[in-house]
C-alpha positions as CSV (number, residue, x, y, z in Angstrom):
1,M,121.9,106.0,112.6
2,T,120.8,103.4,110.5
3,L,117.9,101.1,111.6
4,I,119.7,98.2,109.7
5,P,123.4,98.3,109.8
6,H,125.5,96.5,107.9
7,V,127.0,93.2,109.7
8,N,130.4,94.4,110.0
9,D,129.4,98.0,111.4
10,K,130.5,98.1,115.2
11,S,128.3,100.9,116.1
12,V,124.9,98.4,116.7
13,P,122.4,100.0,118.5
14,T,121.9,97.9,121.7
15,S,117.8,97.0,122.3
16,A,118.5,99.8,125.8
17,E,119.3,102.7,122.7
18,L,116.7,101.5,120.2
19,R,114.1,101.8,122.7
20,R,115.1,105.3,123.8
21,Q,115.4,106.1,120.2
22,V,111.7,105.1,119.9
23,A,110.7,106.8,122.1
24,R,111.8,109.8,121.5
25,A,110.4,109.9,117.8
26,T,107.2,108.0,119.7
27,D,107.1,111.6,121.7
28,R,107.7,113.8,118.8
29,L,105.3,112.3,116.6
30,R,102.9,112.4,119.3
31,D,103.3,116.8,120.0
32,T,103.6,117.2,116.6
33,A,100.1,115.6,116.1
34,V,98.8,117.7,119.0
35,H,100.2,120.8,117.4
36,V,98.4,120.1,114.2
37,G,95.3,119.3,115.7
38,R,95.5,122.7,117.2
39,L,96.1,124.5,114.4
40,V,93.2,122.4,112.7
41,E,90.9,123.2,115.4
42,D,91.6,126.8,115.4
43,K,91.2,127.6,112.2
44,T,87.7,125.1,111.8
45,P,84.6,127.7,111.9
46,D,82.7,127.1,115.2
47,P,79.8,126.3,113.2
48,V,81.7,123.1,111.9
49,L,83.1,122.3,115.4
50,A,80.0,122.3,116.8
51,G,78.5,119.7,114.4
52,A,80.9,117.8,114.9
53,L,80.9,117.2,118.4
54,R,77.8,116.6,117.9
55,T,78.1,113.9,115.3
56,A,80.8,112.4,117.1
57,T,78.4,112.4,120.1
58,R,75.7,110.6,118.5
59,V,78.0,108.1,116.6
60,R,79.6,107.1,120.3
61,D,76.4,107.2,121.8
62,T,74.6,104.7,119.0
63,A,78.2,102.6,119.4
64,A,77.8,102.2,122.7
65,R,73.9,101.0,122.3
66,A,75.0,99.0,119.9
67,G,77.2,96.9,122.1
68,R,74.8,96.5,125.0
69,L,72.2,95.3,122.9
70,A,74.5,93.0,121.4
71,G,76.0,91.8,125.1
72,H,72.8,90.9,126.2
73,R,71.4,89.5,123.2
74,D,71.8,85.9,122.2
75,L,73.9,85.1,119.5
76,D,72.6,81.9,118.9
77,S,69.1,83.2,117.3
78,V,71.1,85.7,115.1
79,R,73.6,82.9,113.7
80,A,70.5,80.4,113.2
81,N,68.8,83.6,111.3
82,A,71.9,84.1,109.7
83,G,72.0,80.7,108.7
84,R,68.1,80.6,107.3
85,A,69.0,83.4,105.1
86,A,71.9,81.8,103.9
87,T,70.1,78.9,103.0
88,A,67.0,80.9,101.1
89,A,69.3,82.5,99.4
90,R,71.3,79.7,97.8
91,T,68.0,77.6,97.3
92,H,66.5,80.8,95.4
93,R,69.9,81.8,93.3
94,T,68.7,82.6,89.8
95,A,65.9,84.6,91.5
96,L,67.9,86.9,93.2
97,A,70.0,87.3,90.3
98,T,67.3,87.8,88.3
99,A,65.9,90.2,91.1
100,A,69.3,92.1,91.0
101,G,69.1,92.4,87.2
102,V,65.9,94.2,86.9
103,L,66.9,96.2,90.0
104,A,69.7,97.3,88.1
105,A,68.2,97.6,84.3
106,A,65.5,99.9,86.5
107,A,68.3,101.8,87.8
108,L,70.2,102.2,84.5
109,A,67.2,103.5,82.7
110,R,65.9,105.7,85.5
111,R,69.4,107.7,85.4
112,A,69.2,107.9,81.5
113,R,66.3,109.1,81.5
114,R,67.0,112.5,83.9
115,A,70.2,112.7,82.1
116,R,68.2,113.6,79.0
117,R,65.6,115.7,81.2
118,A,68.5,117.9,82.1
119,K,69.8,118.5,78.6
């Protein structure tokens, strides 16, 4: 059955039928995702799983800490600091562009020197 039927087609599904179809498709996709997840987990070596678990725990803890800090801080001071930084960047635009160009040139020169040494 097509989701977009022709105008003259008499077999247009009702909204309840569409909901049931979507629910079945969602259940199939969820089951498939769980199955694929189990297959990947079974084939992944234990040290990799342990490292991924440690990393996920660290990321979760860091995100929770950042959320707590953001909740406790007064965002007006952050906005004021950002505004001052933006104003300073606008007033010293030429100096910032020159500094960025010098840094880029230094990085390229260093990269070229490193490439010549490797030969």
